[in-house]
N, C-alpha and C positions, 0 to 999 in steps of 0.2 A: 915688806917680806916677800923674797923671788920668788918668781912662780913654780922655780924649779923646787925649791924650798916646798911649796904648798902642793906640789903634783908629787913631791916623794913622799911627802905624809901621808897624802889622801891615795896612795897607791897603795903602802902599808897597812894602813890600815882598811881599807879592803880586801889586800889579801890576805889579810892576819881574821878581819872577819868569813872570809868565805871560805879558810881553812877551819875553820871552827866550827862551824855552822856546816860545811859540805864533809867533813873528817868522820865527823859520826857516822853518816850516813853511808859510807864506807869499809864499815867495818867489816862485811861479810866478805871482804877482800883478804882482811888477815893474813888467813894460809898463804895467801898467792902474791904477797907482794916484791919477795924472795926472786920469784921465776917472771914476774910484771918489770922488774925493774931491771933484771938481766937482762930478757929482752926485748925490750922497749924503752928503757932508763932515757938512754939519747935523745931519743925522740920526743919524748914527757919531756926534761926539760928542756929541750929544743922551745916547744909549745908555752911553755910556765915561761920560758923570759921572754918570747915574742909578745904572748897577752900580757905580760906584763910590762912590756916595755908600749905596747900600744894603748893600754890605761894607761899609764902616766903620760905620755905623747897627747891623747884628748884630754884630759887632767890639764895641763899644758897649754893649748892650746884655746881651752876658754877660759885658764885666767888671764891670758896674754889677750883674748879680744872680750871679756868682761871688765879688765881694769884693774885686778886684783893684781897689776904686775905694779900700776904705782901706788898701791894702798900705803907700802914701807915709807915710802919718800913720802908722801902725804904727811903719813902720820909723825913720822921724823919732822918735818918742818913744821907742821902746828906747834911739833913740843920744845922745837928751839927757837920759834918766833914769842911761845908763854913763858919761857926763859927769861926771854929779850926783855919784859914787859910788858907785851903788845896783846893784852886780853887782858884778863877775872883780875882785880887787883886780888882777891882776895888766894886764889891759885896762886900769882906773883907771892905772895907772900910766905904762901906754905912750905913753895919749891925753895925758896932763899932761904928756911929756917930746916930743910934738911937739906942746904947743900951745906949751910955750916956746922950742920950738928946740932940745934937746939930743938929736941924733941920733945913734947911736952905732955 
């Protein structure tokens, strides 16, 4: 899996969770949302974009630093070596049956 995919997914999950948790706490502002967005909408949008960009960048850096960037390549390499027969014979037979469509 690519680090940017990890970063995008985690950022979306964190932002969604923060919206769900924080949104209910802002219910008292409901009568004023029109005024708030009219006067400060651009500033709020810019801040949200900067926060999400910073969060995504931090997660990306952590993924690159910890080696998660190579995880997808390593899993793919292990799967290909298993399919070539360099591993567990039982798994090799099961994968061969799966490719041939012989399901039991």
